[in-house]
N, C-alpha and C positions, 0 to 999 in steps of 0.2 A: 220347824220348819223349816229346809232347806231355802238359802237365800237365795243359791245359784238357781234353785228350779223357779222362785220368782220372777229373777231376773229374764230366763228361758223364756218363760209363759209370756211374761209382758214383752219381749222382744218378736215372740215368733206372733202374736196377735198384733202388733203394729203392723209385721209385714204381711200377714195376712187381710189383715183390712185396712190398709193404708198403701200397700205396697203399689211396685211397676210392674206391671207385666211384660214381658218380651214377645209376646203371642205378634204375629206379624212383623218381626225382624229379623234379619239374618243372624243366628246363632252358631257357633263354635262346637259348642257340646253336641253330642249325640248318644242315644241310648243304646243297647246291644244291638236292637233292629233296626237300626238307622235311621231311627225316628229322629227329628230334631228334640232337643230337651232344653223347653223352655223354660220360665223362672218367672218367681214374680220376689221382687229385692223391693230392698231400702238402701239407700246412699247413707253413709258416714253414720252408723250403727259404735256408739258407745257406752260399753257396761263395764262396771265397776266394782271389784270383787274386793273385800277386807282379810285377807289371810291370817290376821291377826284374829279374828271371832272365829273363822270355821275351814274347813277344804273346801273348795266349789266343785263338789261332784255333782252330777245329777243325782236325785232319788226317783225320778218319774220312770224312769229306765235304768240301766247297769250301765257303766262306763267301763271298760276293762282298764282299768289301770296301770296293771303290769305291761300290757300290749303297748300303752301308751309311754309308759316312761321308757321303754325298751328301742322306741324309736326316736326320744329326746337324748339316750345316750350316744343312740347311731349317730346322731346327728351333731352333738354339741359336745362329746366324752370322745367318741372314737374317731369322728370328723370324718365320715366314709362315704362315699358316695354310690357304694354298692351293695346290692340287695342281700348279697352271701354274706353280710354282718349283720343282717337282722333276721330277727327270731320270729315273722310274720313276713306274710305276702300281700301288704298292702301296698308293696310299690312297685309289684310284679307289672303293674301293666305299663309302666313308663320304663322300664329299663330294656338294655340290648341285650344280646346273645352273651355279654360277657357277663352281667347281672350290673352293668354300671347306668345310673341316670346322668351320667353326663358331669359338665362343671356346675353341679346343682351342691345345696344346701351342706352337707358336713365337707365336701369339698371344697367351698369358701370360705368353713370357719377355720381348716388349716391350714391356709395361707399364710407364710410368715410376713410381715410389715414391719419397715424400719419408723422406729420414733428415739429422738432422743436417749433417752433410757434404755435402748438394746433391741432387738428384733422379736416381735412378737403375734403371734396370732390371735385371734379378732377373740379365742375366750380367755386365751392365757392375760391377754391386755386387762378385760375387763377384772379378772381374778387380784391382776396387779394393783390397779387402779383402787380396788376393794381394800385393799391392803394399806395402799401408801398413801393414796387421795380420793379417801370414801365421797367427801362432798364436793369432788370435780362432777360440773354439769355437760361433762365431755364422754361421760361412758357408754358409747351406744355400739353396739353390734348391726349388719345389714350383709344380707345374703343379696341384694339385687346389684348385681353389677353389670351394669349392661356390655362390658366388653366381652362376656361369656355368655351372656343370654342367646345367643345363636347356637351353644354347643351345651343346654341345657334342654333336656329332655322333656322340663317341665320349669317353667316360670315358679319361683318360690311363691308361695301366697302367703304364710307368716313368713314377713321377711327381715323385718328388724327389732330390735326394742334396745328400748331407751332406760338405763339405771339410772334412780337416785336414791341415794341414801338424806332421811329427812329425821335426824336424831339419832337413831341406834336403829330404825327400820329401812330396809331395802324395800324400794318400792318400784316397779318396772310397767310400762308403757309398751304393748304388743302391737305392732302396726301390721294389719292382714290386706292385703289388697282384695281379697275376694273369698268365699267361705258358703260350702256347703252347709248349710245350719243343721239340719237334721244327723247328717252323717258327721261332721268334722267339729262343729262348735264345739263341745263340752268334751272333745277328746282334745283341742289345744289348750283351752282354758285349763284344763288340768296338769296338762306338760309342763304352761310355762308359769303355773302355782308352784309345780313342784320346783322348775329349775330355780325362782326365788326363794324355795326355801334352801334347794341344795348350797347356791351361793351364798344366802346368808349364814347358814350353820359355817360353812367354812371359813366367814372373814369376820366370824364374831358378832354378826349383827342379829335384828330380828325380821322375821318375814313380816312385810306391809300391807300396801296395795297390789294388785295389780290392776292394770286398766284396757282395756281389751277394745283396740281402733280398729274396726272394719269395713274397708270401703265400699265393699258391695256384698252385704248379706242377703243371702237369697235361699230360697225355698224353691225345687225343682217341680213341675208341675204332676209329678208320677209321686211326689213325696208328699205334697197338699193333705190327702187323707189320714194320712201316718202320722201326720204331725196335730192334726185336729185330733186325731185321737189319743196321744201323747200327754199334749198340755191340758187335756179333759180330765187327767189322772191327780189324784190328790198325793202331794209329796209327803215325806219321810223328814224327820230329824236327819242334821248332817251328821256324819259320819265323823271322827275323831282320826285323824292322820297321826302315827308316830314314824317317828326317824330315828334309824339308830343313830345314837348321840356320840359314836365311836370314833366317825368318820371326820377328819378332819380335813382331807384332802379332796377335791374335787373329781381326781380322776379314778379316788378308792368306790365312790359309790357304786351299788349294784342294783339293781332291780329290787331284790330280796332285802335291803334297808328300809324300802316302804311298806307301812302295813295301815289297813284301815279297820278301825276299829266299831265295828255295831254299825256296817255299812246293809242299811236296809233299801231295797229299790223295788221297782215294780218290773215286771216282766219285760223281758228284750223283745222289741218287734225286729222279728226275722225275715230276708232274703228281700231286704233293702235294695233296690234298683241303683245302680251308681252310673252316672252319666260320664263319658270319656270322652 
C-alpha cells in the first residue's frame, strides 16, 4: 500500500471533518459561470515523505508524472515564464498575448545575484552549495519576491524550498502558501520529490525526506463529492522510480530520464472544475 495514498487520505479526511468553510465570506476565486468558489480548508498542513522508501505518487488515481516533470523543468531548468516553452496548457489562463506569465516562477529562478563566490541564479547557487558546502544551513530558494509581485500574473503558490543535507541524504522543505488539494496536491509532491532526486544524483547524494508545508490546504465546494469518492478507493503498492544513472549534470535531465515501474492506479477523475 502506497504511503502517499495514506497521507493523502488522512489529509483530506481532516479537511473534510475538521476544516473551516469560507461560506459567507468574500472570496476572490470564481467558477467559470461566475459563482464564488468557496472552500473548506485547514491551516498549516505538514506532510512528510521518505523518498528513500518509495516514490510518493498517488495510486488512488493516476498523476501525469511526465507532464509534472515538464513543468518542473520549465521552472527550474529552462527558468522560463513563457507558456510557449511548456508542453501543456496548464498555465494558459494566466498568460498574456505573448505567452508570458509575468515576473513569476522561472523568471525568478533565472535572475543572477552577487555572492562572495561570484554571480549565480538561485538554481546554480543550490548546485554550487551542494558541491562545495553541502552541510550549509543556508541553501534556500525563494520565488515570492515582493518587488515583483505586481508584475506576476499569479503569485507563486509553491514558493520556497529549503535544502538540507544530513549524512549523505538530501532533504527538502517545500513551502506552499495555498493549494487546491484535489487538483494540485500530488502534482506538486511528485514534482518536488523529482527535484530532490535530481539534485541528489548530480551532487553525489541520496534522496532523503521531502517535507511539504501548506499554509492553506483547501478543497473547493464543487470538489467535495469528487474527493470523497477518491479517498473511498483502495490504494495499490507504490511504483518504483527509475532515473537514468548516466545523467550527471542538472541541465542534462529530460522528461524521458524518469520512468515508473509497475505503476498501478485507479481510474482518473474526469472534468474536474477549476476555479480561477
